[in-house]
N, C-alpha and C positions, 0 to 999 in steps of 0.2 A: 595654357599662360599666362598666368596673370598680368594683364595690362592696366593699367588707373588712368580712368576716363574721366577727361574733365567736363564741366556742365554741358550740357549740350550735343556733347562729344557722344556719336554710337559706331558701331562695328558691321560692317557692311561688307556680306558675303558675295563674295565675286561670280560662284558659279562656278569656278573653274578651277582645276587643281588646288583645291581647299585653302584657295586665297582670297584673302580680305583685308579690304582700305578701313581706317577710322573718317572718318565725316563730321566736320559739325553742323546741325541740323538749323544754324541760324546763319551760319558762313556759306560760303562759293560750294555745292556740290560738286561733284561730277557728272558728265552729263553724254549722250552719246555720240558726242563728237570725239571725245578720248578714247571710248570703245574703239568704235571708228578706227583710229587714227592706231591704233597698239596693232590694230587687224592689219590694217594697209601697209605697214612699214616691218611684219613681224617677219618676213623673209631676209632681214639681215643678216651678213655671215658669220658664221662660229665664230665665235671667240673674238667677234666684236667689241673695241671698247666704244661705249653710245655715252651721250652728253641728252639730257632732256633739261630745257632754256624754260621756265616756266612750269616746274612739277610738280606742283600746288598740292595733294594731298600723295600725289606720289603714284595715282592711279595708273598712265600710262608703262611708267617703268616696271611698277608691279607686273602686270601682264605681262611685258616684254621679258620678265624674267621667266615667264611659264610660258611662253610659247615659242622663244628663241634661246640658242645655246653661245648667249651672248656673253664676254668674258667679267665686262662690269658695266655698268650703268653710274653713272653721277649728275643727281638731282641737282635743278639750281633753284630756289628760292627764296622771293625777298623778303613774304611777309616772315614774321619769327614765330607765330600761333599756328602760322598752316605749318611750318618746318617741322616744329615740334611737333604736331602732329602725326607728319609723316615719317615721323623717325621712330616713334610706336607705333606705327604699321609695318616697316622695316620689321623690326624687333619679333611685334608678333608673327610673322611672317616667315621667319628668321633666315632673311637674307642679306642679312649683314656682311656675306663676301661678296655679296656681287653687286649690292644694291648701296651707295652711298648719299647723301645729300646734303647740302653747303647752301648753309643760310648766308645770302649774299645778291647785290642787284649785279644783273650780267654785264652790265656797262661796265663791271670791273676785273672780269675773267679774266683780262689778259695779265692780270698783274697775279694771279693765282698756276694758269696754264701757259704753256709753252704754245706757241704757235701752230696748227698742221699737227696735233696730238688725237684727233678722235678720227676714227672710221665712220661713223655715224650720228648725226646730229637729229633731232625731234622736238617737236615744239607746238604748243598749241598756246600762242600769244593770244592775249586781250585783241577782240574784234575789233573793235569800235576806234577812232580816229579820239584824239582829245579835244572835248567840247564839243563833242557829240553826242546826241542819242539821250534817252530820259536815264539820269545815274541815280541808281540806288543810295539808300540812306546810309546802309551797311559801308565803311569805309574796306573793308576785306572784301566783300563782293567791287567796289569800283576799281581797286586796284586790280583784280581777276577779269574782270568787262571792257574796262579804259585805259587807254595806252597812258597811264599817269607817270610813269617810272623808266619806259622805254616803248620806241616806237615797232611800227611794224619792221623800218627801214634798219633800226638797231638789231633786232633781232637777226635779222638776213646775214647783216654786218657783221658780229663775232660771230655768226658760225662759217662764214666765209675765212674769218681767222682763225679756226680753233680746226676747221675739217682738214684733212690729208689730202693729199690731189686723190682724187678722182672719189671720194668721199660722198655719204649719199646723206640727204638732207630731207625731212618727211616734217611736212606740215598740214594743220587741217584749219583751215580760216571760214569767211565768209563771202561768196561769188561776186558782191559789190566791190570788195578789193582786190579783185583779180590781177586789176590791171597795172596797180600799185604793187604787187606782189609778184607779176612776171619783169615788173621795167625793176624792182629792185633787186632783184636774180640773178639777172643781165649783167645788170651793173657788176654788180659782188661776182660775179664769173659763178654763179651758183647756175648750170645752166637746167631750165626746164625740161623734164624728160616724161613724166605718165603726169596729168588730172582728171581727176575722176568726181563726177556730180554729183551730189546724193541731194534725194527731193523724199517728201513727206509720204507721196505718192505718186503718180502719175498724171496728176491732173493737177498739183501743184508746180511753182517754182522753185524752183534748187534752193537751198538754204546752207547747205555746207558743201565745199570744196577740198578735198585732198591732193596734196602736192607732193609729185616728188622728183628733185633736182639732183644733179650731181657735180660739184665740183670742177671746174676746169675739163668738162666735156665739151663734147663738138654737138651743133646743134640739130635734135631728132625729139620733136614732141608726138606724144600719142595720147589722143583723149579714149579714156577704158568704160567701156560699158558702163552706161548710169545704175545707180545703185538707190534701191527703193527701197524705204523703212516699210508703209505699211502697205498692204494688199487692199484691194477693191472691198473686203468686209471689212477693213478697219484693223486687223490682223499683222504683227510680223510677215513679212517676207521670207519666204525658204532662205535668202543669202544673210535675212539680220537673224533668224534663230539658227544659223550655222556659225555667223561671229559670236551669238550667245552661246552656244555650245548645246542648243537644246532638240 
């Protein structure tokens, strides 16, 4: 299929079910955090209606279309340029019947969707609090990495409003925000159920956390086995190779 690429755009082969993604080399490209979240959330139920908050290039939604039997996934992306790029990826992968995308601020979603209308919400939100960390010069990278348009609490509050009762919430984030995350989830009645810590290797500090919550569930938290990206020789671990289908 002929897809017209803009300057600095490239097609990345995801090496899974012939799926591909379009990225801008000078923009914010997806990382392993999105790959890990798509794998962490792949057990969502058949025919689920899924919402991807802050979908970016659509990497998580695209992979979930291949990994699950979801009925529909809707991605929300505030940046017009990134939204347009994701639309082309949807067309490239022939996912128009499964994957829809909306160019909108997540704070406006209650004007678009009815309350309690999604079975699952996945999100890879900006990690850094507004005003913290070194800011990148590229505006689109700042929006992707820093809470400039919506806060962590906003993402959780919106999820609570749009999830059905007992609906599932999946997030990837940074360990330094764990207390903020758990506090907000409890506050908005999304009960934390599973946490998985991700490490570069066995000698490093945790750099990522994967979290599953369930709306209006009873308290019971499980800490899963740690996930290590690299082995002692600097190669991907067996678990990571399995996630990458290698």
